[in-house]
N, C-alpha and C positions, 0 to 999 in steps of 0.2 A: 546061474543066479537063482537064489531062493525065491519061491513063489509064495505070495501072501495068501493065507487061507481066507475064505469068504467070511464076511462079518455076519455071523448067525447067532442065534440065541445061546448056542453052546459056548461061544466066546464070552458072553456076559456071565454065564455060569462059571467059567474059568476065572474071570475077574473076581467074582464073589468068593470062589475057593481060595484064590491067592490072598485076598484081603482077610478072609475069615480065619485062615490058619496061620497068619503071620504072628510071631510071638517074640522074635529076638529084639535086642536093644535097638536095632536099626528102625524097627517099626513099633517100638514099645509105646503104646498109648492105652488109655483106659478103655474098658469095654464099651462105654457109652459113645466115646469119640469114634471108635472103630465101627460101631454100628451105624453112626451117622455118615461116616465116609463110605461105607458099603452102600447105603441108600442113595447117596449122591452119585456114586459110580454106576449103579443100576439106571438112574434117571439119565445120566449122560450117555450111556451106551444106547438106550432106547431112543433118545432124541437124535443121536447120530444115525441110527438105522432108519429113522423117519425123515432124514435129510434136514432136520432142524439143527444146523451146525452151530448157530449162535447160542442156543440153549444148551446144546451138548458141550460146547467149550466152557460155558459158565459153570455147569455142574462138575465137569471133569477137572477143571482148574481148582475148584474149591476142594474137591475130594483129594486131589494130589497134594495140595498144600497141607492137608491134615495128615496124610499118610503117604510117604514116599515109597511106593511100590512100583516095580518095573511095568506091571500090566497097566496101572493107571497112567504112568508116564507115556506109554505107547498110545493109549486111547486119547489122552489129551493132545498129543502131537498130531494125531490123525485129524482131530477137530480143528486145530490151528491151521493145518495144511489146507483144509477145505475152505477156511475163511481167507485164504491168501496170505497168511502170516507165515511165510516160508522160513524166515530167519529164526523166529521163535520156535517153530516146529523142529528145525534142525538142531537147535541147542537143547530142546527137551528130549529128543531122541538120543543125543549124545549122553545126556545126564542119565537116562534110563539104562543105557548099556553099562554104566559105571556104578550103579547101585549095588550094594552087597546083597547076595542071595541068602535068604533066611534058611538055615539048615533045619529049622523046626517046622517050616511050612511046606507047601507043595513045590518042591524043587523043579519038577518038570514044567509046571505052568510058568514059573518065574523065569526059567532059563529060555523057554520058548519065546516069551515076551521080549527078552533081551536080544535074541537072535533076530526076531522080526524087526525090532527097533533099529538094529544095525543095518539090516538090509534096506529098510525104508530110508534111512539117512543117506546111504550110498546112492540111492536113486534120486534123492531130493536135492542134494548139494549142487549138482551141475545145473539144475533148473533156476537157481537163485541168481537174479541179476546183480551186477556190481556197478558202482560209480566211483570214479577217481576224482578227487578235488585238487585243482591247481590254483595257486595264489600268485597274483602279480601285484607289485607295488607296495608290498608290506612283508615284514618278517613273518615266517610261519608261526613262531611261538607267540606273536602278538594278536593272532586272529582267534576270535571266539566263533566256533563253528557249530551249527546244529543241522541235523538232517531229520526231517519229519518231526521237528520239535525236540528231538533228543540231543543232548550235548555230546559232541565228539571230541576226544582229546586231540590237541594240536599235533601230537606226535604221530597221529595216523593220517595226517594230511599228505597227499601224494601216494597213498596206497589204495588198492581196490577194496572198497567197503561194500559188504553185502547189504542189499536193501530188498524190500518186498516189491513185487510187480505193481505197476500202476503209477500214478502221479507222485513224484517225490519232490518235496520242497527243500531247497538247500539255502541256508542263510549264513553269511559271514559278516562279522562286525569287527572293525578296527577303530578305536576311538569313537568319533561321532559319525563315522562312515558305515553304512550298512548296504550290503549287496545281497540280493535274493534272486535265485533262479529256480524254476520248476521244470523238471524233465519227466517224461512219461517213458517208462521202461516195461518191456515185456520179459517173460521168462527167458533165461539164458542170454539176455542182452547185457552188454557192457558199454559204458560211455565215460567220457571225461568232461567235467564242468570246470570252467575257469572263472574265478572271481577276481575282478580287477579293481584295485583301489588306487586313489590318488596318493602319490608318495607324501608322507608327512615329514615336513622339514623339522629336524631336531633342533631345539634351541641351543645356540652356542653358549657354552659355559662362560660366565663372567670371569675375567682374569682376577686372580687372587692378588690383593694388595701386597706390595713388597714389604716385608717386615722392616721396621725401623731398626737401625743398628743400635745395639745396646752399648751404653757408655762403658768404657773400660774402667774396671774398679781400680781405685787408687791403692797402691801397695800399703800394707799396714806399716805404720811408722814412717811414712814418707815425710820428708821435710816440708815445712810450710812454704808457700811460694814467696820468693824474695821480691819485694817491691822494686820497681825500676827507678832509676835516678830521676828526681824531679817530680815523682808522683807521690801522692799521699793517700792513705786509705780513707774511704768515704764512710762516715758514720751516719746514723739516723739523724743526729742533731745537725750535722753539716748539711744533710739533704734538705731538712726543713729550713735551715738557715739560708740555703741558696734561693729561697723564694723571696726574701726581703733584702738580702745584702746588696744585690746589684742596684736596686732602686735607691736605697739609702746612700750607698757609696757614691753613685753618680750624682745624687742630689747634693751631697756635701762638696764634691769636686766642683760642681757647677757654681754653687754659692761662693765657695772659696775662690774660684777663678775670677768671678765677677768682682769680689772684694779686692783681689790683687790688681785687677785692671783699674778699679777706681783709685786705689792707693797709689798705683804707678802714675796715673795721670795727675793726681794731686801733687805728688812729689815732683813731677817734671815741671809743673806750673810754679811750684814754690822755688825750685832752683832757678827758673827763668826770671822770676821777680827778684830773687836775691841778687842776680847778676845786674839787673837794672838799677837796684838801690845802691850798689857799690858799698855794701856794709862789710865790716871786718870784725870777726869774732862777736857778732851781735851788736856792734856799735856802728851807728850810721852817722854820716856827716850832717852838720847843721843845714837846715834848709830842705831836708828830705821831706817829701810829701807824706804826712801821717797816714793818709788813707791807703797809700801803697804799702806802708809797713803793716797796717792792720790786715790788708788782703793777704800779704805774705804769711803773716802769723796764723791766719785762719786756715790756710792750706796745710800747715805742718801736722796738726792732729789728725786730719782726714787721711793724709798720706801714711802716717804711722799706723793708725787703726786699720786702714785697708790692707796694708802690706802684712802687718803682724797677724790680724784676724783672718785674712784670706789665706795666709800660709798655713795657719793652724787648721782651718776648715778643710782645705785641700788635702793636707797631710792625713787628717782623720778619714776623709773619703777614700784616699788611696789605701789606707790601712784596712778599711772594710772590704774594698774590692780584692785586695791581695789575699785576704783570709777566706774569701768565699770559695766553695768547691767549684772546680772547673775541669772540663775534659780537654782543655786546650793542650796541644802538644808543644806550643811555644810559650815560654814564661812571659808574664806581664811585667813590663818595665815602666816605672813612673818617672815623669820629668817635671821639674819646676823651674820656671824662668822668672825674670824680673816682672814681666807683665802677662805671663801665660803659664798654664799647668796642664798636664794630661798624662795618659798612659799609652804605651805602645805594646802591641802583641796581637795574638789571634785568639778570638773567643769562640 
């Protein structure tokens, strides 16, 4: 296994040489920016040697952001490792090993930095603790998961996730349910955390209404419907007429029936009196009571008027009723008697 060289001022000089001689497109920045990155690198290395790792990390991170050089990547990873940020340090070391080497710069310094970065990462990765998240009561793709405040894709649930040593807060959210657990992990430690949720009942879909059957289109040129026997087409005029015709018709029938009844009674009385008088062809024998003759004669016009007028009124009423629109399946039949009149049928 490769042994890391001591962190001495000669290393800081190597950093400066690596930065100062870089000139390819991978590190192409203006002279002012390169000088600023070099100054930050100096400050970071000095702070690291003074065990001020927070300051060292701040300076080296800013220098590395301005100039992607393997030597700066190596030193920034060393500062991150001292701060306990092992996951970031591992990723920084991997990135440093993959940076292109500038053919116009100090090849030896750059390559040595990449070799040391690879050796450091090989020793660092086994130290990183891991946590595996298990979900109960909810689909994995419905869970919003965060570890230490960082969003974790749902596709990574159930796999070992690298985390930094120390207290790790794990939060899962499904709808309005939130589950949070905090675990304390040491280097090289692995654990599983289970987040349990109450099953969310999915609303049942409402049944779709059945579509109403579409009326079958009538064929073009189809013959008009043939009216059934005894039925008549109803027109608008007939419909409006049906509002008054029954009342008027039955009124006429009623008045006519009453007149027929009066005329029938008067005629019957006249016939009875005529039999008592024993008159023949309008000639009565001598000694007949004149008042009886007058009573007989007064009944004759009443009988005639009642029978004739009542018959006319009743016939007119029946005519109105028979012409009124009706949905009856049984035809209406009128009848007229000597002293009665009416209709038979279903209305």
